[in-house]
C-alpha positions, 0 to 999 in steps of 0.5 A: 499500499502506498500513502498518497499526499495532495496540496491545496497548495496556496501561492505566495508571493514569493521575495526569493529563489531561496523562498521558493525553496523554503516553502517547497522543502517545507511541504515536502518535509510535512508529507514526508513526515506523515509517512507519505511515498507520493506528493502531488503537487497541482498542476498551477502551483509553479504560478507564484513562480512569476512573482520572481519577475515582480507582480507585474508581470505576474499580472499579466497572463503572456508575461507570467506563463514566459516567467514561469517557462524561466524557472521552472528548469530549477525548480524541477531541479528542487524537486527533484532534489528534495524527492531524492533526500526525502525518499519521496516520489513528487508529481 
């Protein structure tokens, strides 16, 4: 049997990349600490990365999509690192 954790992930206005890493790490640590092996983050979760480019960018749909795209590889790397650290699968 596998324990699954799902997230009603709140979008925040981020002031730094480190803030994003800390937030995701806290969510992963909490789920893993409760025995979850598969962690499901919502597809919209990455949209808060647009706030790192400024609120004007985040408020513009097209610009925000490009801003998120620019950070997506880093976000995937952060999730891969956390998955390995906690021995979980992250989707």
